[in-house]
C-alpha positions as CSV (number, residue, x, y, z in Angstrom):
1,X,-42.6,-22.3,-36.4
2,X,-41.2,-25.6,-35.4
3,X,-39.9,-26.3,-31.7
4,X,-36.4,-26.4,-33.2
5,X,-36.7,-23.0,-34.8
6,X,-38.1,-21.5,-31.6
7,X,-35.2,-23.1,-29.5
8,X,-32.8,-21.6,-32.0
9,X,-34.2,-18.2,-31.8
10,X,-34.4,-18.4,-27.9
11,X,-30.6,-19.1,-27.6
12,X,-29.6,-16.1,-29.6
13,X,-28.7,-13.3,-27.4
14,X,-31.4,-10.5,-27.2
15,X,-30.8,-6.9,-28.0
16,X,-28.8,-4.7,-25.3
17,X,-30.9,-2.9,-22.8
18,X,-29.7,0.7,-23.2
19,X,-28.0,2.3,-20.2
20,X,-29.5,5.7,-19.5
21,X,-26.8,8.5,-20.0
22,X,-27.7,10.2,-16.7
23,X,-27.2,6.9,-14.8
24,X,-23.9,6.0,-16.5
25,X,-22.6,9.6,-16.3
26,X,-23.2,10.0,-12.7
27,X,-21.7,6.5,-11.9
28,X,-18.6,7.2,-13.9
29,X,-18.4,10.6,-12.0
30,X,-18.6,8.9,-8.6
31,X,-15.9,6.4,-9.7
32,X,-13.4,9.0,-10.5
33,X,-13.9,11.1,-7.5
34,X,-13.5,8.0,-5.4
35,X,-10.2,7.3,-7.3
36,X,-9.1,10.9,-6.7
37,X,-9.5,10.8,-3.0
38,X,-6.2,9.1,-1.9
39,X,-4.3,11.8,-3.6
40,X,-5.5,14.3,-1.1
41,X,-3.1,12.6,1.4
42,X,-0.2,12.7,-1.2
43,X,-0.6,16.3,-2.3
44,X,-2.1,19.1,-0.3
45,X,-5.5,20.1,-1.3
46,X,-5.5,23.2,-3.4
47,X,-5.6,24.5,-6.9
48,X,-5.1,20.9,-8.2
49,X,-8.4,19.7,-6.4
50,X,-10.3,22.5,-7.9
51,X,-9.0,21.7,-11.4
52,X,-9.5,18.0,-11.1
53,X,-13.1,18.5,-9.5
54,X,-14.3,20.7,-12.3
55,X,-12.9,18.6,-15.0
56,X,-14.4,15.4,-13.9
57,X,-17.7,17.2,-13.6
58,X,-17.4,18.8,-17.0
59,X,-16.3,15.4,-18.6
60,X,-19.4,13.6,-17.2
61,X,-21.8,16.3,-18.0
62,X,-20.8,16.5,-21.5
63,X,-21.0,12.8,-21.8
64,X,-24.4,12.8,-20.4
65,X,-25.7,15.5,-22.7
66,X,-24.1,14.4,-25.9
67,X,-25.6,10.9,-25.4
68,X,-28.9,12.1,-24.8
69,X,-28.8,14.5,-27.6
70,X,-27.5,12.1,-30.0
71,X,-29.8,9.3,-29.2
72,X,-31.1,8.8,-32.8
73,X,-27.6,8.6,-34.4
74,X,-26.0,5.3,-35.2
75,X,-24.3,4.1,-32.1
76,X,-20.9,3.8,-33.7
77,X,-20.9,7.6,-34.8
78,X,-22.6,8.4,-31.5
79,X,-19.5,7.0,-29.6
80,X,-17.1,8.7,-31.8
81,X,-18.8,12.1,-31.4
82,X,-19.4,11.7,-27.5
83,X,-15.5,10.9,-27.1
84,X,-14.6,13.9,-29.2
85,X,-16.8,16.3,-27.5
86,X,-15.3,15.1,-24.1
87,X,-11.7,15.7,-25.3
88,X,-12.6,19.0,-26.6
89,X,-14.2,20.3,-23.3
90,X,-11.4,18.6,-21.0
91,X,-8.9,20.4,-23.4
92,X,-10.3,23.8,-23.1
93,X,-11.3,23.5,-19.5
94,X,-7.6,22.5,-18.6
95,X,-6.2,25.2,-20.7
96,X,-8.4,28.1,-19.2
97,X,-7.6,26.9,-15.6
98,X,-3.8,26.0,-16.0
99,X,-2.6,28.2,-19.0
100,X,-5.2,30.8,-19.7
101,X,-2.7,33.3,-20.0
102,X,-1.1,32.0,-23.1
103,X,-4.5,30.8,-24.7
104,X,-6.6,32.5,-27.3
105,X,-9.7,33.8,-25.7
106,X,-8.4,32.3,-22.5
107,X,-9.2,28.8,-23.3
108,X,-8.0,27.7,-26.8
109,X,-4.5,26.4,-26.5
110,X,-1.5,27.9,-28.7
111,X,2.1,26.7,-29.1
112,X,3.1,28.8,-26.1
113,X,0.4,26.9,-24.0
114,X,1.9,23.6,-25.0
115,X,5.4,24.9,-24.2
116,X,4.4,26.2,-20.8
117,X,2.4,22.9,-19.9
118,X,5.5,20.8,-20.8
119,X,7.6,23.1,-18.5
120,X,5.3,22.7,-15.6
121,X,5.0,19.1,-16.2
122,X,8.9,18.6,-15.9
123,X,8.7,20.9,-12.7
124,X,6.1,18.6,-11.3
125,X,8.1,15.6,-11.8
126,X,10.9,17.3,-10.1
127,X,8.6,18.1,-7.0
128,X,7.7,14.6,-6.8
129,X,11.1,13.3,-6.7
130,X,12.3,15.9,-4.4
131,X,9.2,16.2,-2.0
132,X,7.4,14.0,0.3
133,X,3.7,13.5,0.9
134,X,1.9,15.8,1.3
135,X,3.5,17.7,-1.5
136,X,2.8,21.4,-1.8
137,X,-0.3,22.3,-3.8
138,X,1.7,24.0,-6.5
139,X,0.8,25.0,-10.2
140,X,3.1,22.2,-11.7
141,X,1.2,19.6,-9.4
142,X,-2.2,21.0,-10.5
143,X,-1.0,20.7,-14.1
144,X,0.1,17.2,-13.8
145,X,-3.0,15.8,-11.9
146,X,-5.5,17.9,-13.8
147,X,-4.2,16.5,-17.0
148,X,-4.0,13.0,-15.7
149,X,-7.6,13.0,-14.3
150,X,-8.8,14.5,-17.4
151,X,-7.8,11.3,-19.1
152,X,-8.8,9.0,-16.4
153,X,-12.4,10.8,-16.3
154,X,-12.7,10.3,-20.1
155,X,-11.5,6.7,-20.1
156,X,-13.8,5.7,-17.1
157,X,-16.8,7.4,-18.4
158,X,-16.4,5.8,-21.9
159,X,-15.9,2.3,-20.1
160,X,-18.9,2.7,-18.0
161,X,-21.1,4.0,-20.9
162,X,-20.0,1.0,-23.0
163,X,-20.7,-1.4,-20.0
164,X,-17.1,-2.5,-19.7
165,X,-17.4,-2.4,-16.1
166,X,-14.5,-4.8,-15.3
167,X,-12.1,-2.8,-17.0
168,X,-13.5,0.6,-15.3
169,X,-13.2,-1.5,-12.0
170,X,-9.4,-2.4,-12.7
171,X,-8.7,1.3,-13.9
172,X,-10.1,3.1,-11.0
173,X,-8.6,0.8,-8.5
174,X,-5.3,1.0,-9.9
175,X,-5.5,4.8,-10.0
176,X,-6.5,5.0,-6.3
177,X,-4.0,2.7,-5.1
178,X,-1.1,4.5,-6.7
179,X,-0.6,7.1,-3.8
180,X,-0.3,4.3,-1.2
181,X,2.1,2.3,-3.5
182,X,4.4,5.4,-4.3
183,X,4.4,6.8,-0.8
184,X,4.3,3.6,1.0
185,X,1.7,5.0,3.2
186,X,-0.6,3.1,5.6
187,X,-3.8,1.5,4.3
188,X,-6.4,3.9,3.7
189,X,-9.3,1.8,5.2
190,X,-11.8,4.5,4.4
191,X,-11.0,4.6,0.7
192,X,-11.0,0.8,0.6
193,X,-14.6,0.8,2.0
194,X,-15.8,3.4,-0.6
195,X,-13.9,1.6,-3.4
196,X,-15.7,-1.4,-2.5
197,X,-19.1,0.1,-2.5
198,X,-18.2,1.6,-5.9
199,X,-17.1,-1.7,-7.3
200,X,-20.5,-3.1,-6.3
201,X,-22.4,-0.3,-8.0
202,X,-20.5,-0.7,-11.1
203,X,-21.0,-4.6,-11.1
204,X,-24.8,-4.1,-10.6
205,X,-24.9,-1.4,-13.3
206,X,-23.1,-3.9,-15.8
207,X,-25.4,-6.7,-14.8
208,X,-28.5,-4.6,-15.2
209,X,-27.6,-3.4,-18.7
210,X,-26.1,-6.5,-19.7
211,X,-27.2,-8.1,-23.2
212,X,-29.5,-10.5,-21.2
213,X,-32.3,-8.1,-21.0
214,X,-34.7,-10.8,-19.9
215,X,-33.2,-11.0,-16.6
216,X,-32.8,-8.6,-13.6
217,X,-30.3,-8.0,-10.9
218,X,-30.3,-10.4,-7.8
219,X,-30.1,-8.0,-4.9
220,X,-29.4,-10.8,-2.5
221,X,-26.5,-12.1,-4.2
222,X,-25.0,-8.6,-4.9
223,X,-25.6,-7.7,-1.0
224,X,-23.9,-10.9,-0.1
225,X,-20.9,-10.2,-2.2
226,X,-20.8,-6.7,-1.1
227,X,-21.0,-7.7,2.7
228,X,-17.9,-10.0,2.1
229,X,-16.1,-7.4,0.3
230,X,-16.5,-4.9,2.9
231,X,-15.7,-7.3,5.9
232,X,-12.4,-8.2,3.9
233,X,-11.6,-4.4,3.7
234,X,-12.5,-3.3,7.2
235,X,-11.6,-6.5,9.3
236,X,-9.3,-8.8,7.6
237,X,-6.9,-6.4,5.8
238,X,-5.6,-4.6,8.9
239,X,-4.8,-7.7,10.9
240,X,-3.5,-10.0,8.0
241,X,0.1,-10.9,9.1
242,X,1.5,-10.6,5.6
243,X,4.7,-8.9,6.3
244,X,5.6,-10.9,9.4
245,X,5.4,-14.1,7.4
246,X,7.6,-12.9,4.7
247,X,11.6,-13.6,5.1
248,X,13.5,-10.6,6.1
249,X,10.4,-8.5,7.2
250,X,9.1,-7.8,10.6
251,X,8.7,-4.7,12.9
252,X,10.1,-1.8,11.0
253,X,10.7,1.7,11.9
254,X,8.0,3.7,10.2
255,X,8.7,7.5,10.3
256,X,5.7,9.5,8.7
257,X,6.7,10.6,5.4
258,X,5.6,14.4,6.5
259,X,7.8,13.9,9.8
260,X,5.3,14.6,12.4
261,X,7.8,12.8,14.5
262,X,6.1,13.7,17.8
263,X,3.5,10.9,16.9
264,X,6.5,8.5,16.3
265,X,7.8,9.3,19.8
266,X,4.4,8.8,21.2
267,X,4.4,5.1,20.4
268,X,4.0,2.7,23.2
269,X,7.2,1.1,22.8
270,X,10.3,1.2,20.5
271,X,11.9,-1.4,18.0
272,X,15.6,-1.7,17.4
273,X,16.4,0.4,14.2
274,X,20.0,-0.3,13.8
275,X,23.1,-1.3,15.5
276,X,26.6,0.2,15.4
277,X,30.3,-0.4,16.3
278,X,32.8,2.5,16.5
279,X,36.6,2.9,17.0
280,X,35.7,6.2,18.7
281,X,35.4,6.7,22.4
282,X,31.5,7.1,22.2
283,X,28.9,6.4,19.6
284,X,28.2,9.4,17.2
285,X,24.9,11.0,16.2
286,X,23.6,9.6,12.7
287,X,21.9,11.9,10.2
288,X,19.6,10.9,7.5
289,X,18.7,14.4,6.1
290,X,19.1,18.1,6.4
291,X,16.7,21.2,6.1
292,X,17.8,24.8,5.6
293,X,14.9,26.4,3.8
294,X,12.0,27.9,5.8
295,X,8.8,29.1,4.4
296,X,7.2,30.5,7.5
297,X,5.5,27.2,8.2
298,X,7.9,24.3,7.8
299,X,11.5,23.7,7.2
300,X,12.2,22.2,3.9
301,X,14.9,19.9,2.8
302,X,18.1,21.0,1.3
303,X,18.7,20.0,-2.5
304,X,21.9,19.3,-4.0
305,X,23.8,17.4,-6.7
306,X,24.1,13.7,-6.2
307,X,27.1,11.5,-7.1
308,X,27.6,7.8,-7.1
309,X,28.5,6.9,-3.4
310,X,31.8,5.2,-4.6
311,X,32.9,8.6,-5.8
312,X,33.0,10.1,-2.0
313,X,31.7,13.2,-0.5
314,X,34.4,15.7,-1.8
315,X,36.8,17.8,-0.1
316,X,36.7,18.5,3.7
317,X,35.1,21.9,4.8
318,X,38.2,22.6,7.1
319,X,42.1,22.6,6.6
320,X,45.1,23.5,8.7
321,X,45.3,24.5,11.4
322,X,42.1,22.8,12.5
323,X,42.6,19.3,13.9
324,X,40.8,16.2,12.4
325,X,39.3,13.3,14.3
326,X,39.0,10.1,12.2
327,X,37.4,6.9,13.0
328,X,35.4,4.0,11.5
329,X,31.7,3.3,12.2
330,X,30.2,0.1,11.0
331,X,26.4,0.2,10.9
332,X,23.8,-2.6,10.3
333,X,20.2,-1.5,9.6
334,X,17.8,-4.0,11.2
335,X,14.5,-2.1,11.6
336,X,14.4,0.9,9.2
337,X,12.8,0.8,5.9
338,X,14.0,3.8,4.2
339,X,15.5,5.4,1.1
340,X,18.1,7.2,3.1
341,X,21.2,5.7,5.0
342,X,21.8,6.8,8.6
343,X,25.4,8.1,8.6
344,X,27.8,9.9,11.2
345,X,29.1,13.4,10.2
346,X,31.2,13.7,8.2
347,X,31.4,10.5,6.1
348,X,34.3,10.4,3.7
349,X,33.9,6.8,2.2
350,X,31.4,4.1,2.4
351,X,32.3,0.3,2.2
352,X,30.3,-2.9,2.0
353,X,27.4,-1.1,0.7
354,X,25.5,-2.6,-2.2
355,X,23.0,-1.3,-4.6
356,X,22.6,2.0,-6.4
357,X,23.1,4.6,-3.6
358,X,24.1,8.4,-4.2
359,X,26.0,10.7,-2.1
360,X,25.1,14.3,-1.8
361,X,28.4,16.1,-0.9
362,X,26.6,19.5,-0.1
363,X,25.2,18.0,3.2
364,X,27.2,14.7,3.3
365,X,23.8,12.4,3.2
366,X,23.3,9.2,1.4
367,X,20.1,8.1,-0.4
368,X,18.8,6.2,-3.3
369,X,15.7,6.3,-5.5
370,X,15.5,2.4,-5.8
371,X,17.1,0.9,-2.9
372,X,16.0,0.2,0.7
373,X,18.1,0.7,3.7
374,X,16.6,-2.4,5.4
375,X,19.2,-5.1,5.8
376,X,22.2,-2.8,4.8
377,X,25.4,-3.5,6.6
378,X,28.2,-1.0,5.8
379,X,31.3,0.7,7.3
380,X,31.6,4.5,7.1
381,X,35.1,6.2,7.4
382,X,34.5,9.3,9.3
383,X,36.5,12.7,9.4
384,X,35.4,15.6,11.8
385,X,36.6,18.9,12.5
386,X,37.9,19.3,15.9
387,X,38.8,23.1,16.6
388,X,39.9,24.3,19.7
389,X,38.0,26.9,21.8
390,X,40.1,29.6,20.6
391,X,39.9,28.6,17.0
392,X,36.2,28.6,16.9
393,X,35.9,31.9,18.8
394,X,38.2,33.4,16.4
395,X,35.8,32.3,13.5
396,X,32.5,33.7,12.4
397,X,29.3,32.0,11.5
398,X,29.3,32.5,7.9
399,X,30.3,31.0,4.8
400,X,26.7,29.6,3.8
401,X,23.2,31.2,2.8
402,X,21.5,32.2,5.9
403,X,17.6,31.1,5.6
404,X,15.2,33.7,4.4
405,X,12.6,34.6,7.1
406,X,9.1,35.7,6.5
407,X,8.2,39.5,6.9
408,X,5.4,38.5,9.4
409,X,7.7,36.6,11.8
410,X,6.6,36.9,15.3
411,X,8.7,39.7,17.0
412,X,9.3,37.6,20.1
413,X,11.8,35.4,18.3
414,X,14.2,38.2,17.4
415,X,13.6,39.9,20.7
416,X,14.6,36.8,22.6
417,X,17.3,36.2,20.6
418,X,18.9,39.6,21.1
419,X,18.3,39.6,24.9
420,X,19.7,36.1,25.5
421,X,22.9,36.7,23.3
422,X,23.3,40.5,24.4
423,X,26.3,39.4,26.7
424,X,28.3,37.5,24.2
425,X,31.2,38.9,22.2
426,X,31.7,36.1,19.5
427,X,29.4,34.3,17.3
428,X,30.4,31.1,19.1
429,X,29.5,32.3,22.4
430,X,26.3,33.8,21.3
431,X,25.3,30.3,20.2
432,X,26.4,28.8,23.5
433,X,24.4,31.3,25.2
434,X,21.4,30.2,23.4
435,X,22.0,26.6,23.8
436,X,22.4,27.0,27.5
437,X,19.3,29.1,27.8
438,X,17.2,26.6,26.3
439,X,18.7,23.7,28.2
440,X,18.0,25.5,31.7
441,X,15.0,27.7,31.1
442,X,12.7,25.0,29.2
443,X,11.5,21.7,30.0
444,X,11.0,18.7,27.8
445,X,7.5,17.2,27.1
446,X,6.1,15.0,24.7
447,X,2.4,15.9,25.3
448,X,2.3,19.7,26.2
449,X,2.7,20.8,22.4
450,X,-0.2,18.6,21.4
451,X,-2.5,19.7,24.1
452,X,-1.8,23.1,23.8
453,X,-1.8,23.3,20.1
454,X,1.7,24.2,18.9
455,X,3.0,20.9,17.6
456,X,5.3,21.9,14.8
457,X,8.1,24.1,13.6
458,X,6.1,26.9,12.0
459,X,6.7,30.6,13.2
460,X,3.6,30.6,15.2
461,X,4.3,27.4,16.9
462,X,7.9,28.5,17.7
463,X,6.5,31.8,19.4
464,X,4.1,29.6,21.4
465,X,6.8,27.3,22.5
466,X,9.1,30.4,23.5
467,X,6.2,31.4,25.7
468,X,5.1,27.8,27.0
469,X,8.8,27.0,27.4
470,X,8.1,23.2,27.2
471,X,8.2,20.8,24.2
472,X,10.4,18.4,22.4
473,X,13.4,18.4,20.0
474,X,11.4,19.5,16.9
475,X,10.6,22.7,18.9
476,X,13.9,23.1,20.5
477,X,15.9,22.7,17.0
478,X,13.1,24.9,15.2
479,X,13.4,27.6,17.7
480,X,17.0,27.5,18.0
481,X,17.3,27.8,14.1
482,X,14.9,30.8,13.7
483,X,16.7,32.8,16.6
484,X,19.9,32.0,15.0
485,X,18.5,33.2,11.6
486,X,17.4,36.5,13.2
487,X,21.1,37.0,14.1
488,X,22.2,36.6,10.5
489,X,23.8,33.2,11.1
490,X,23.7,30.4,8.5
491,X,21.8,27.4,10.2
492,X,20.1,24.3,9.3
493,X,18.3,21.4,11.0
494,X,19.5,17.9,11.0
495,X,17.1,14.9,11.3
496,X,18.5,11.6,12.3
497,X,19.1,9.6,15.7
498,X,20.7,9.9,19.0
499,X,23.6,7.7,19.7
500,X,22.4,4.2,20.7
501,X,22.7,2.6,24.0
502,X,25.7,0.4,24.8
503,X,25.0,-3.3,24.9
504,X,27.1,-6.2,26.6
505,X,27.8,-7.4,23.0
506,X,31.5,-6.7,21.6
507,X,32.8,-6.9,18.2
508,X,36.5,-7.4,18.7
509,X,37.5,-4.7,21.4
510,X,34.6,-2.3,20.3
511,X,31.4,-2.1,21.9
512,X,28.2,-2.7,20.0
513,X,25.5,0.0,20.3
514,X,21.9,-0.4,19.7
515,X,19.7,2.3,18.4
516,X,16.0,2.2,18.8
517,X,12.9,3.8,16.9
518,X,12.2,5.9,19.9
519,X,15.7,7.6,19.6
520,X,14.7,9.8,16.5
521,X,16.0,13.2,16.9
522,X,16.9,16.7,15.4
523,X,19.3,19.2,16.2
524,X,20.5,22.6,14.5
525,X,23.9,23.1,12.9
526,X,25.7,26.4,12.3
527,X,28.2,27.1,9.6
528,X,31.5,28.4,10.8
529,X,34.0,30.0,8.2
530,X,37.1,27.6,7.9
531,X,35.4,24.8,10.2
532,X,32.3,23.9,8.4
533,X,29.0,22.8,10.1
534,X,29.1,22.7,13.9
535,X,26.0,20.9,15.6
536,X,24.5,22.2,18.9
537,X,22.2,20.5,21.3
538,X,19.5,22.8,22.8
539,X,17.1,20.2,23.6
540,X,16.7,19.9,27.5
541,X,17.7,16.9,29.2
542,X,18.8,15.1,25.9
543,X,22.5,14.6,24.7
544,X,25.4,16.6,25.9
545,X,25.6,20.3,25.0
546,X,28.3,21.4,22.5
547,X,31.7,22.5,24.1
548,X,35.2,22.9,22.7
549,X,38.2,22.6,24.8
550,X,40.8,25.3,25.3
551,X,44.0,24.9,23.4
552,X,46.7,22.7,25.3
553,X,50.1,21.8,24.6
554,X,49.0,18.6,22.7
555,X,46.5,20.7,20.7
556,X,46.7,21.7,17.1
557,X,46.6,19.5,13.9
558,X,46.3,15.8,14.2
559,X,44.3,13.0,12.7
560,X,43.1,9.9,14.8
561,X,40.6,8.7,17.3
562,X,42.8,10.3,20.1
563,X,42.8,13.8,18.9
564,X,40.5,16.2,20.7
565,X,36.7,15.5,20.3
566,X,34.7,18.1,18.6
567,X,31.2,19.5,19.3
568,X,28.7,17.0,20.6
569,X,30.1,14.3,22.6
570,X,27.1,12.2,23.6
571,X,27.2,10.3,26.9
572,X,25.4,7.1,28.2
573,X,22.5,9.5,29.7
574,X,22.0,10.7,26.1
575,X,21.6,7.3,24.8
576,X,19.0,6.0,27.3
577,X,17.0,9.2,27.6
578,X,13.6,9.4,25.8
579,X,14.2,11.1,22.5
580,X,12.4,13.2,20.1
581,X,12.1,13.6,16.5
582,X,12.0,16.7,14.6
583,X,11.3,18.0,11.3
584,X,8.8,20.1,9.4
585,X,5.2,19.5,9.8
586,X,4.6,19.1,6.2
587,X,7.4,17.7,4.1
588,X,10.8,16.5,4.3
589,X,12.2,15.1,1.0
590,X,15.2,13.9,-0.3
591,X,17.8,16.2,-2.0
592,X,16.6,15.2,-5.3
593,X,15.2,11.9,-4.3
594,X,12.2,10.1,-3.4
595,X,10.5,10.5,0.2
596,X,12.6,10.5,3.2
597,X,11.2,7.4,5.0
598,X,9.6,4.6,3.1
599,X,7.3,2.5,5.4
600,X,7.4,-1.2,6.0
601,X,5.9,-3.4,3.2
602,X,2.9,-4.3,5.1
603,X,0.5,-1.5,4.2
604,X,1.4,-1.8,0.5
605,X,1.0,-5.5,0.4
606,X,-2.3,-5.4,2.2
607,X,-3.5,-2.7,-0.2
608,X,-2.5,-4.8,-3.2
609,X,-3.7,-8.0,-1.7
610,X,-7.1,-6.4,-0.8
611,X,-7.6,-4.9,-4.2
612,X,-6.8,-8.3,-5.8
613,X,-9.4,-10.1,-3.4
614,X,-12.0,-7.6,-4.0
615,X,-11.6,-7.9,-7.7
616,X,-11.5,-11.7,-7.7
617,X,-14.4,-12.0,-5.3
618,X,-17.3,-12.7,-7.7
619,X,-15.0,-15.2,-9.6
620,X,-14.2,-17.0,-6.4
621,X,-17.8,-17.1,-5.4
622,X,-18.9,-18.4,-8.7
623,X,-16.1,-21.0,-8.5
624,X,-17.2,-22.4,-5.2
625,X,-20.7,-22.7,-6.5
626,X,-19.5,-24.5,-9.5
627,X,-17.3,-26.9,-7.5
628,X,-20.2,-27.8,-5.2
629,X,-22.6,-28.5,-8.1
630,X,-20.0,-30.6,-9.7
631,X,-19.7,-32.7,-6.7
632,X,-23.5,-33.2,-6.7
633,X,-23.5,-34.0,-10.4
634,X,-21.0,-36.5,-9.9
635,X,-23.1,-38.3,-7.6
636,X,-26.1,-38.3,-10.1
637,X,-28.0,-35.0,-8.8
638,X,-29.5,-34.1,-12.3
639,X,-31.1,-30.8,-11.2
640,X,-27.5,-29.5,-9.7
641,X,-26.2,-30.4,-13.1
642,X,-28.7,-28.7,-15.1
643,X,-28.7,-25.5,-12.9
644,X,-25.0,-25.2,-13.6
645,X,-25.5,-25.5,-17.0
646,X,-28.1,-22.7,-17.0
647,X,-25.8,-20.6,-15.0
648,X,-23.0,-21.1,-17.5
649,X,-25.2,-19.8,-20.3
650,X,-26.1,-16.8,-18.4
651,X,-22.3,-16.2,-17.6
652,X,-21.5,-16.7,-21.4
653,X,-24.2,-14.2,-22.5
654,X,-26.6,-16.8,-24.0
655,X,-30.3,-16.7,-23.0
656,X,-31.5,-19.6,-20.7
657,X,-35.3,-19.1,-20.4
658,X,-37.1,-21.3,-17.7
659,X,-39.9,-22.0,-20.1
660,X,-37.6,-24.1,-22.1
661,X,-37.9,-28.0,-21.6
662,X,-34.5,-29.7,-21.2
663,X,-35.0,-31.5,-24.6
664,X,-35.8,-28.3,-26.5
665,X,-32.7,-26.3,-24.8
666,X,-30.5,-29.3,-25.8
667,X,-31.6,-29.3,-29.3
668,X,-30.9,-25.7,-29.4
669,X,-27.5,-25.8,-28.0
670,X,-26.5,-28.6,-30.5
671,X,-27.8,-26.6,-33.5
672,X,-26.6,-23.1,-32.6
673,X,-23.5,-23.7,-30.5
674,X,-22.2,-27.0,-31.9
675,X,-22.6,-28.9,-28.6
676,X,-22.1,-32.5,-28.8
677,X,-25.6,-34.3,-28.5
678,X,-23.9,-37.2,-27.0
679,X,-22.8,-35.2,-24.1
680,X,-26.1,-33.4,-23.7
681,X,-28.2,-36.7,-23.9
682,X,-27.4,-38.1,-20.5
683,X,-28.2,-34.7,-18.8
684,X,-31.3,-34.3,-20.6
685,X,-32.2,-38.1,-19.8
686,X,-31.7,-37.4,-16.0
687,X,-33.5,-34.2,-16.0
688,X,-36.6,-35.7,-17.6
689,X,-36.5,-38.9,-15.4
690,X,-36.1,-36.7,-12.1
691,X,-38.9,-34.3,-13.4
692,X,-41.6,-36.9,-14.5
693,X,-40.7,-40.3,-13.5
694,X,-42.2,-41.8,-10.2
695,X,-39.0,-43.6,-9.2
696,X,-35.7,-42.2,-8.5
697,X,-33.0,-42.3,-11.3
698,X,-30.2,-44.6,-11.2
699,X,-27.1,-42.7,-9.8
700,X,-25.1,-41.9,-12.8
701,X,-21.9,-39.6,-13.0
702,X,-23.1,-36.6,-14.7
703,X,-19.9,-34.5,-14.2
704,X,-18.0,-35.8,-17.2
705,X,-20.8,-35.0,-19.7
706,X,-21.4,-31.6,-18.0
707,X,-17.8,-30.8,-18.3
708,X,-17.9,-31.5,-22.1
709,X,-21.0,-29.3,-22.6
710,X,-19.4,-26.5,-20.7
711,X,-16.1,-26.5,-22.5
712,X,-17.9,-26.5,-25.9
713,X,-20.2,-23.5,-25.0
714,X,-17.1,-21.7,-23.9
715,X,-15.3,-22.3,-27.1
716,X,-18.4,-21.1,-29.0
717,X,-18.3,-17.4,-27.8
718,X,-15.6,-14.7,-28.2
719,X,-12.5,-14.7,-25.9
720,X,-13.7,-11.2,-24.5
721,X,-17.0,-13.0,-23.2
722,X,-15.2,-16.0,-21.9
723,X,-13.0,-13.7,-19.8
724,X,-16.1,-11.8,-18.7
725,X,-17.9,-14.8,-17.8
726,X,-15.0,-15.7,-15.4
727,X,-14.4,-12.2,-13.8
728,X,-17.9,-11.0,-13.6
729,X,-20.2,-14.1,-13.7
730,X,-23.5,-12.8,-14.4
731,X,-25.3,-15.6,-12.7
732,X,-24.3,-14.1,-9.5
733,X,-26.3,-10.9,-10.1
734,X,-29.0,-12.0,-12.3
735,X,-32.0,-14.3,-11.9
736,X,-34.1,-15.6,-14.7
737,X,-37.7,-14.6,-15.0
């Protein structure tokens, strides 16, 4: 056989080295498990995690067993049979775990199974839209995630088995980052690290089982790339000032989606969240959400129909002879990134607001699924009921549903409610007695609930709070609400902000108030027939307690800022005192909307940026190496030019054994790949002179012919191989024997 024939044979890609079914299956299973991990922060672990875990394991096992058993079958048929087996097993497993009561033999789906799955998928989407991370681990969520990860598990298993590792990396990264993008949560550094390790394993697997069987993995290069990736994930991502460098971004109020607001209050310093100007005598409380459903552990958000904000908030809850106070409040959001707008109670009309915002007339809140409150500047026309003391005493706490209480509610809650209110004759007086009791017998503390383990609004936490008699507004509001519920009164919890601090700035004749992030607050409201929702302030040392003036000669009906002031009238002391945030321990969602608080864009940007950098890292390293060699080739370095040519062959899936001489390789490339011999000639001549001549060669620019050769080689392979050569350059991971 001639040298030319031998060269032609050497350039042909050798057969693929088969990947063992055990190795590919285990790696695929690990990849899916790492992708599942971030979802435990978005959905509470429970049935769904069991369903997903079982499904992922079964898909991987079936793939390993089927590929081993069908080893002698033609590769195309084997792939189809393995995929079919995985689909069947995934369907049977998901049916058995999610809808076994409707299936034949408990696992074979029927028409009723399909309808049930459809209903639960619809319910899961509703829970996502109405809830906030972590969403409860319900059957609908288990159905959605179980089916979704069954598909993901099959896809990743197939991609890894077929050595399409770049696509497997992309898919697993996108799936894993979704919870952080959707919930605007913080960067999950631990997941980032695990994903970096998983990506390295996938790249190494793809390199080891690449068509170039004559080469083995280079652990040195792989380790270097891995170290850089991990350093980028652990060190660079948390400190990159991405958001602060972008226009319109900067410090943002970041209330955790599950409203563990005690953590927000314990921050070392607050940032300005918003400013407001009002025509009233004092600044109002601002609300963002209300919670009236209690499940024994947390207070959950109200749900109500939404209408375009331009349609208004519906009719007032009160009528003659209750007086009305009206005023305007202008609000400018400067440091809150949220899908809810802070508004005073009770808003009647909003002006100056841009975007797709919706109003919930039932609780008079404003929210959006697509907009962000940051940067909003709007004016709210407010109308508030101002009953006299006689009018509210004549009314009863009724007219709205009373929260359902669990059967195992600690007896101390109802017992103390009865004792504290025993001397009162009206519902209003009972509530005032409760309010005064909390404000005089309890102390305010951010630390005691954490140190003593009762930081929350659950029934047990409230019972401990009533015993310890110290906590912050989440405890005061939660305890007041539960005790009021035991008295049979309709009550709910409001989450929002205390009035801000008056500044020296004026807008016309009105004072500008500044509201900071540490003025997060919660308070209870009780519904009175013919009057509506009336707020109370039980939190010790904060705000001003609710009180109504007795009827005077000027009382009665009346609209305007000079009418008698109703309910809570905040003072300067309430504005400057350290405030507390309240809400449930687990979730506070929008009334049919997305999560309550969206975090600032920094975590999302860092996560996306880190994923992109991680995926592009091999390409960047290879590009740097190519640039350096091109520079040396330009100055006549023959060996640098030849090494770049050799690595390019490896990247493109073409064999480049070191036993070939430069001339033999050039002849083979010209014959089998259509490379221009005129471009190869100066490269071969320079290499031979450097290798065999006793004198140094004349400096010759080898970069230009090298570029021509590289371009023609790239054009000789299919587009898929060209993309793979760029994104996953095999020369970084392989060394020639």
